[in-house]
LUMROMAR-816571 format. One record per residue (C-alpha): residue in three letters; x, y, z. Coordinates in Angstrom, 3 decimals. Example, Ala and Ser with C-alpha at 12.3 -4.5 7.8 and 13.67 -1.06 7.14 Angstrom:
2
R   code          u          v          w
R    ALA     12.300     -4.500      7.800
R    SER     13.670     -1.060      7.140
END
This chain:
293
R   code          u          v          w
R    UNK      0.000      0.000      0.000
R    UNK      2.981      2.320      0.512
R    UNK      3.628      2.900     -3.232
R    UNK     -0.055      3.760     -3.797
R    UNK     -0.073      6.192     -0.859
R    UNK      3.110      7.928     -2.072
R    UNK      1.671      8.152     -5.591
R    UNK     -1.557      9.741     -4.324
R    UNK      0.007     12.406     -2.110
R    UNK      2.711     13.367     -4.603
R    UNK      0.320     15.324     -6.855
R    UNK     -3.215     16.498     -5.982
R    UNK     -4.587     15.781     -9.463
R    UNK     -3.970     12.078     -8.878
R    UNK     -6.295     12.073     -5.879
R    UNK     -8.855     14.020     -7.942
R    UNK     -8.608     11.354    -10.637
R    UNK     -9.232      8.559     -8.110
R    UNK    -12.294     10.341     -6.685
R    UNK    -13.730     10.729    -10.191
R    UNK    -12.969      7.156    -11.264
R    UNK    -14.458      5.593     -8.122
R    UNK    -17.625      7.706     -8.270
R    UNK    -19.770      5.659    -10.740
R    UNK    -19.840      2.309     -8.899
R    UNK    -21.430      1.872     -5.439
R    UNK    -18.793     -0.593     -4.208
R    UNK    -15.887      1.735     -5.146
R    UNK    -17.326      5.049     -3.940
R    UNK    -16.231      4.320     -0.378
R    UNK    -12.597      4.359     -1.618
R    UNK    -12.961      8.101     -2.118
R    UNK    -13.344      8.446      1.641
R    UNK    -10.038      6.576      2.136
R    UNK     -8.262      8.949     -0.239
R    UNK     -9.564     12.005      1.608
R    UNK     -8.552     10.506      4.970
R    UNK     -5.025     10.053      3.624
R    UNK     -4.910     13.648      2.375
R    UNK     -6.208     15.150      5.639
R    UNK     -3.700     13.223      7.755
R    UNK     -0.744     13.914      5.467
R    UNK     -1.420     17.299      3.878
R    UNK     -4.122     18.932      5.993
R    UNK     -7.778     19.814      5.612
R    UNK     -7.137     22.557      3.021
R    UNK     -5.626     20.123      0.513
R    UNK     -8.396     17.573      1.079
R    UNK    -11.119     20.200      0.561
R    UNK     -9.359     21.434     -2.577
R    UNK     -9.197     17.932     -4.054
R    UNK    -12.792     17.138     -3.123
R    UNK    -13.988     20.456     -4.558
R    UNK    -12.245     19.912     -7.899
R    UNK    -13.553     16.348     -8.107
R    UNK    -17.063     17.542     -7.251
R    UNK    -16.941     20.199     -9.979
R    UNK    -15.666     17.716    -12.566
R    UNK    -18.349     15.157    -11.722
R    UNK    -20.945     17.942    -11.744
R    UNK    -20.004     18.740    -15.340
R    UNK    -20.343     15.041    -16.156
R    UNK    -23.869     14.988    -14.748
R    UNK    -24.876     17.635    -17.276
R    UNK    -24.105     15.331    -20.202
R    UNK    -25.071     12.006    -18.614
R    UNK    -28.119     10.574    -16.902
R    UNK    -26.509     10.705    -13.438
R    UNK    -28.772     12.811    -11.180
R    UNK    -27.260     15.659     -9.194
R    UNK    -28.832     14.230     -6.036
R    UNK    -26.545     11.184     -6.322
R    UNK    -23.450     13.376     -6.377
R    UNK    -24.620     15.365     -3.356
R    UNK    -25.478     12.170     -1.491
R    UNK    -22.006     10.734     -2.032
R    UNK    -20.312     13.988     -1.043
R    UNK    -22.318     14.264      2.177
R    UNK    -22.628     10.622      3.249
R    UNK    -19.329      9.126      2.015
R    UNK    -16.686     11.814      1.501
R    UNK    -17.632     14.089      4.409
R    UNK    -17.631     11.378      7.145
R    UNK    -14.114     10.336      6.141
R    UNK    -12.870     13.917      6.415
R    UNK    -14.552     14.370      9.799
R    UNK    -13.083     11.135     11.163
R    UNK     -9.595     12.165     10.034
R    UNK     -9.960     15.587     11.651
R    UNK    -11.201     13.986     14.852
R    UNK     -8.196     11.662     14.881
R    UNK     -5.866     14.647     14.618
R    UNK     -7.731     16.217     17.535
R    UNK     -7.925     13.168     19.813
R    UNK     -4.514     11.705     18.841
R    UNK     -5.925      8.260     19.642
R    UNK     -7.360      5.705     17.209
R    UNK     -9.211      3.872     19.978
R    UNK    -10.776      7.059     21.378
R    UNK    -11.812      8.114     17.884
R    UNK    -13.588      4.813     17.238
R    UNK    -15.261      4.951     20.641
R    UNK    -16.634      8.392     19.786
R    UNK    -17.846      7.087     16.425
R    UNK    -19.706      4.285     18.233
R    UNK    -21.499      6.823     20.423
R    UNK    -22.424      8.777     17.281
R    UNK    -23.853      5.618     15.694
R    UNK    -25.902      4.916     18.841
R    UNK    -27.290      8.452     18.665
R    UNK    -28.280      7.782     15.046
R    UNK    -30.272      4.703     16.092
R    UNK    -31.950      6.587     18.931
R    UNK    -32.622      9.592     16.726
R    UNK    -34.208      7.474     13.996
R    UNK    -36.353      5.779     16.611
R    UNK    -37.586      9.122     17.960
R    UNK    -38.119     10.796     14.593
R    UNK    -39.264      7.918     12.379
R    UNK    -40.673      5.503     14.930
R    UNK    -41.180      1.832     14.137
R    UNK    -39.843      1.064     10.651
R    UNK    -40.866     -2.610     10.598
R    UNK    -43.711     -1.998      8.141
R    UNK    -41.361     -0.167      5.771
R    UNK    -38.837     -3.009      5.686
R    UNK    -41.554     -5.622      5.286
R    UNK    -42.772     -3.798      2.196
R    UNK    -39.195     -3.597      0.878
R    UNK    -38.686     -7.352      1.342
R    UNK    -42.021     -8.145     -0.278
R    UNK    -41.247     -5.873     -3.220
R    UNK    -37.877     -7.550     -3.807
R    UNK    -39.513    -10.960     -3.509
R    UNK    -42.130     -9.965     -6.084
R    UNK    -39.492     -8.759     -8.541
R    UNK    -37.564    -12.009     -8.186
R    UNK    -40.713    -14.108     -8.637
R    UNK    -41.527    -12.232    -11.831
R    UNK    -38.005    -13.042    -13.030
R    UNK    -38.585    -16.745    -12.328
R    UNK    -36.232    -16.883     -9.325
R    UNK    -38.497    -18.527     -6.794
R    UNK    -35.787    -19.670     -4.365
R    UNK    -34.190    -16.216     -4.183
R    UNK    -37.617    -14.670     -3.608
R    UNK    -38.236    -17.051     -0.734
R    UNK    -35.104    -15.780      0.995
R    UNK    -36.596    -12.293      1.219
R    UNK    -39.849    -13.707      2.564
R    UNK    -37.851    -15.445      5.299
R    UNK    -36.379    -12.062      6.267
R    UNK    -39.788    -10.627      7.192
R    UNK    -39.539    -11.598     10.904
R    UNK    -36.247     -9.671     11.120
R    UNK    -37.683     -6.384      9.822
R    UNK    -37.784     -4.792     13.348
R    UNK    -34.002     -5.154     13.577
R    UNK    -33.120     -3.737     10.151
R    UNK    -32.497     -0.270     11.574
R    UNK    -29.709     -1.532     13.819
R    UNK    -28.382     -3.735     11.020
R    UNK    -28.271     -0.893      8.480
R    UNK    -26.606      1.529     10.928
R    UNK    -24.088     -1.190     11.879
R    UNK    -23.192     -1.857      8.245
R    UNK    -22.904      1.871      7.555
R    UNK    -20.658      2.345     10.591
R    UNK    -18.451     -0.588      9.589
R    UNK    -18.102      0.674      5.999
R    UNK    -17.087      4.163      7.117
R    UNK    -14.659      2.783      9.692
R    UNK    -13.175      0.380      7.125
R    UNK    -12.671      3.251      4.664
R    UNK    -11.103      5.377      7.387
R    UNK     -8.773      2.564      8.473
R    UNK     -7.678      2.005      4.873
R    UNK     -6.714      5.671      4.588
R    UNK     -5.038      5.570      7.996
R    UNK     -2.978      2.496      7.116
R    UNK     -1.975      4.167      3.832
R    UNK     -0.862      7.223      5.832
R    UNK      1.273      5.078      8.148
R    UNK      2.964      3.625      5.065
R    UNK      4.335      7.021      4.028
R    UNK      8.026      7.750      4.748
R    UNK      8.659      9.225      8.170
R    UNK      5.191      8.487      9.551
R    UNK      4.641      6.512     12.726
R    UNK      1.746      4.803     14.442
R    UNK      1.633      7.434     17.160
R    UNK     -2.167      7.493     17.000
R    UNK     -2.322      3.762     17.656
R    UNK     -2.456      0.575     15.625
R    UNK     -5.602     -1.189     14.514
R    UNK     -4.195     -4.479     15.793
R    UNK     -4.110     -3.005     19.333
R    UNK     -7.762     -1.903     19.238
R    UNK     -9.660     -2.537     22.475
R    UNK    -13.007     -0.847     23.133
R    UNK    -12.701     -1.621     26.834
R    UNK    -14.875     -2.977     29.604
R    UNK    -17.186      0.042     29.752
R    UNK    -18.646     -0.598     26.301
R    UNK    -18.623     -4.334     27.011
R    UNK    -20.691     -3.682     30.150
R    UNK    -23.022     -1.395     28.178
R    UNK    -23.602     -4.207     25.669
R    UNK    -24.348     -6.678     28.451
R    UNK    -26.785     -4.349     30.231
R    UNK    -28.451     -3.325     26.963
R    UNK    -28.941     -6.946     25.928
R    UNK    -30.439     -7.862     29.312
R    UNK    -32.746     -4.824     29.323
R    UNK    -33.838     -5.484     25.737
R    UNK    -34.674     -9.094     26.578
R    UNK    -36.583     -8.294     29.767
R    UNK    -38.475     -5.323     28.331
R    UNK    -38.900     -6.696     24.823
R    UNK    -37.709     -3.321     23.511
R    UNK    -36.947     -3.306     19.787
R    UNK    -34.871     -0.118     19.866
R    UNK    -32.665     -1.529     22.646
R    UNK    -32.228     -4.692     20.602
R    UNK    -31.101     -2.547     17.669
R    UNK    -28.541     -0.794     19.873
R    UNK    -27.307     -4.164     21.168
R    UNK    -26.877     -5.292     17.555
R    UNK    -24.783     -2.194     16.825
R    UNK    -22.647     -2.710     19.927
R    UNK    -22.000     -6.322     18.972
R    UNK    -20.770     -5.119     15.563
R    UNK    -18.044     -3.037     17.211
R    UNK    -16.753     -6.062     19.104
R    UNK    -16.687     -7.984     15.839
R    UNK    -14.260     -5.271     14.703
R    UNK    -12.221     -5.780     17.881
R    UNK    -12.153     -9.506     17.157
R    UNK    -10.693     -8.754     13.720
R    UNK     -8.116     -6.475     15.346
R    UNK     -7.091     -9.331     17.654
R    UNK     -6.683    -11.649     14.662
R    UNK     -4.477     -9.036     12.956
R    UNK     -2.396     -8.802     16.135
R    UNK     -1.951    -12.569     16.216
R    UNK     -0.814    -12.482     12.593
R    UNK      1.621     -9.635     13.343
R    UNK      3.371    -11.624     16.100
R    UNK      3.470    -14.767     13.977
R    UNK      0.876    -16.776     15.897
R    UNK     -1.658    -16.796     13.044
R    UNK     -0.801    -17.526      9.390
R    UNK     -1.778    -14.852      6.892
R    UNK     -3.763    -17.404      4.901
R    UNK     -5.973    -18.051      7.935
R    UNK     -6.657    -14.332      8.356
R    UNK     -7.524    -14.084      4.665
R    UNK     -9.817    -17.094      5.028
R    UNK    -11.673    -15.358      7.864
R    UNK    -12.526    -12.469      5.538
R    UNK    -13.563    -14.804      2.723
R    UNK    -15.683    -17.098      4.868
R    UNK    -17.313    -14.155      6.636
R    UNK    -19.067    -13.542      3.319
R    UNK    -19.868    -17.220      2.795
R    UNK    -20.845    -18.266      6.332
R    UNK    -22.284    -14.910      7.398
R    UNK    -23.778    -14.823     10.905
R    UNK    -21.939    -17.942     12.138
R    UNK    -18.422    -16.594     11.653
R    UNK    -19.419    -13.034     12.529
R    UNK    -20.764    -14.297     15.857
R    UNK    -17.581    -16.250     16.551
R    UNK    -15.273    -13.301     15.814
R    UNK    -17.583    -10.930     17.701
R    UNK    -17.548    -13.189     20.755
R    UNK    -13.757    -13.281     20.585
R    UNK    -13.638     -9.477     20.523
R    UNK    -16.161     -9.176     23.334
R    UNK    -14.275    -11.498     25.668
R    UNK    -11.035     -9.731     24.737
R    UNK    -12.563     -6.498     26.050
R    UNK    -12.996     -8.166     29.451
R    UNK     -9.826    -10.274     29.681
R    UNK     -7.341     -8.478     27.344
R    UNK     -5.742    -11.492     25.672
R    UNK     -2.749     -9.724     24.164
R    UNK     -0.566     -9.378     27.303
R    UNK     -1.424    -12.945     28.310
R    UNK     -0.411    -14.325     24.916
R    UNK      2.699    -12.133     24.751
R    UNK      3.924    -13.491     28.106
R    UNK      3.736    -17.002     26.740
END
């Protein structure tokens, strides 16, 4: 990643080019956030704003001659590029990767609570979405795929927490990619902390435990959504622990790569296992114990 990072920061037009190229496809747009994180950490907010502004203007001209709506450009600028810049600025202010991610967790919790207060119960909305997708698939002759969406109907009350969790993880992943690229530049250090040392601590672990108990006893959907979000952060800590094990030579790189691959294939099973590992690590802090051995 070091050659790519050096290439990007050497000339601002290269970063502009990457922002423009990654704009059209949904699964590459998040890379623009990583580029802006790298620029903020290495060159400052002024350079990042300059690059983003030029890229925005260029894409705006493209929207005039293509069918891309202006609303899409604004949505990407506000929901993908801007969060990356804010996270990078907050890292420079806090000087701590762990503290930054803890603050981002609190912000995500506020989003869940805010949506609950403003929007209310969104179960009916997600049920309609699942039914609509199922209908489209049935019309296309894909009966088995349509049945999968019908099976998701009982989980519609928890979609708010799931969507916020996925959004938080995507933004954090983009930020971490830019941060790792920054650390790869000559003369940079990991003074803000390493991802492999990430530990959200016992306070958040206790909050997850109390939230889960309260949600179960009260049958509260919004508490269950918050518990789902909190579990997602400990899944990230579990990944950090696996990266630490690889760094000290206790875990082969191929096994770490397999975890990422099989997370997509096995889904909830492997996510639960890695999340449980991260959650228990918050209580018992495995790293010093393993290092002593």
